[in-house]
C-alpha positions as protocol buffer text, in pm:
chain_id: "A"
residue {
  index: 1
  type: MET
  ca { x: 10674 y: 12959 z: 11572 }
}
residue {
  index: 2
  type: GLU
  ca { x: 10637 y: 12883 z: 11201 }
}
residue {
  index: 3
  type: ILE
  ca { x: 10477 y: 12547 z: 11267 }
}
residue {
  index: 4
  type: ILE
  ca { x: 10226 y: 12699 z: 11506 }
}
residue {
  index: 5
  type: LEU
  ca { x: 10131 y: 12963 z: 11249 }
}
residue {
  index: 6
  type: GLU
  ca { x: 10091 y: 12698 z: 10976 }
}
residue {
  index: 7
  type: TYR
  ca { x: 9877 y: 12488 z: 11210 }
}
residue {
  index: 8
  type: LEU
  ca { x: 9655 y: 12784 z: 11297 }
}
residue {
  index: 9
  type: ILE
  ca { x: 9610 y: 12880 z: 10932 }
}
residue {
  index: 10
  type: SER
  ca { x: 9513 y: 12523 z: 10844 }
}
residue {
  index: 11
  type: ALA
  ca { x: 9268 y: 12506 z: 11135 }
}
residue {
  index: 12
  type: GLY
  ca { x: 9125 y: 12843 z: 11027 }
}
residue {
  index: 13
  type: ILE
  ca { x: 9062 y: 12717 z: 10674 }
}
residue {
  index: 14
  type: VAL
  ca { x: 8883 y: 12410 z: 10811 }
}
residue {
  index: 15
  type: GLY
  ca { x: 8681 y: 12631 z: 11047 }
}
residue {
  index: 16
  type: PHE
  ca { x: 8585 y: 12858 z: 10759 }
}
residue {
  index: 17
  type: GLY
  ca { x: 8460 y: 12556 z: 10564 }
}
residue {
  index: 18
  type: VAL
  ca { x: 8251 y: 12440 z: 10859 }
}
residue {
  index: 19
  type: TRP
  ca { x: 8109 y: 12791 z: 10890 }
}
residue {
  index: 20
  type: ILE
  ca { x: 8011 y: 12787 z: 10521 }
}
residue {
  index: 21
  type: LEU
  ca { x: 7841 y: 12450 z: 10561 }
}
residue {
  index: 22
  type: ALA
  ca { x: 7650 y: 12570 z: 10868 }
}
residue {
  index: 23
  type: ALA
  ca { x: 7535 y: 12882 z: 10685 }
}
residue {
  index: 24
  type: ALA
  ca { x: 7432 y: 12680 z: 10379 }
}
residue {
  index: 25
  type: ASN
  ca { x: 7227 y: 12442 z: 10592 }
}
residue {
  index: 26
  type: ALA
  ca { x: 7057 y: 12733 z: 10765 }
}
residue {
  index: 27
  type: GLY
  ca { x: 6901 y: 12830 z: 10433 }
}
residue {
  index: 28
  type: SER
  ca { x: 7034 y: 12973 z: 10111 }
}
residue {
  index: 29
  type: ASP
  ca { x: 6922 y: 13011 z: 9752 }
}
residue {
  index: 30
  type: LEU
  ca { x: 7250 y: 12872 z: 9616 }
}
residue {
  index: 31
  type: HIS
  ca { x: 7249 y: 12572 z: 9846 }
}
residue {
  index: 32
  type: SER
  ca { x: 7450 y: 12325 z: 9633 }
}
residue {
  index: 33
  type: ILE
  ca { x: 7716 y: 12579 z: 9537 }
}
residue {
  index: 34
  type: TRP
  ca { x: 7777 y: 12679 z: 9900 }
}
residue {
  index: 35
  type: ILE
  ca { x: 7793 y: 12316 z: 10014 }
}
residue {
  index: 36
  type: SER
  ca { x: 8051 y: 12245 z: 9742 }
}
residue {
  index: 37
  type: LEU
  ca { x: 8259 y: 12545 z: 9849 }
}
residue {
  index: 38
  type: GLY
  ca { x: 8236 y: 12439 z: 10213 }
}
residue {
  index: 39
  type: PHE
  ca { x: 8356 y: 12087 z: 10139 }
}
residue {
  index: 40
  type: LEU
  ca { x: 8631 y: 12221 z: 9914 }
}
residue {
  index: 41
  type: SER
  ca { x: 8768 y: 12452 z: 10183 }
}
residue {
  index: 42
  type: ILE
  ca { x: 8750 y: 12174 z: 10443 }
}
residue {
  index: 43
  type: ALA
  ca { x: 8942 y: 11942 z: 10209 }
}
residue {
  index: 44
  type: VAL
  ca { x: 9208 y: 12207 z: 10141 }
}
residue {
  index: 45
  type: GLY
  ca { x: 9241 y: 12280 z: 10512 }
}
residue {
  index: 46
  type: LEU
  ca { x: 9275 y: 11912 z: 10600 }
}
residue {
  index: 47
  type: ILE
  ca { x: 9538 y: 11859 z: 10329 }
}
residue {
  index: 48
  type: SER
  ca { x: 9729 y: 12158 z: 10461 }
}
residue {
  index: 49
  type: LEU
  ca { x: 9695 y: 12031 z: 10818 }
}
residue {
  index: 50
  type: TYR
  ca { x: 9822 y: 11690 z: 10712 }
}
residue {
  index: 51
  type: GLY
  ca { x: 10126 y: 11855 z: 10555 }
}
residue {
  index: 52
  type: VAL
  ca { x: 10198 y: 12046 z: 10876 }
}
residue {
  index: 53
  type: ILE
  ca { x: 10166 y: 11735 z: 11092 }
}
residue {
  index: 54
  type: LYS
  ca { x: 10374 y: 11523 z: 10856 }
}
residue {
  index: 55
  type: HIS
  ca { x: 10648 y: 11787 z: 10834 }
}
């Protein structure tokens, strides 16, 4: 059960990053800041997901 929860949290972080990138591409005044935050959350989510899979 713990592994499933960790996997879902990691996938949620990646999904949140994709959502930020989609919103930033749709049009925003702070375009570069939002893109950076989107890529950062995707990177953190993928690192977390890698840790879950490797464990």
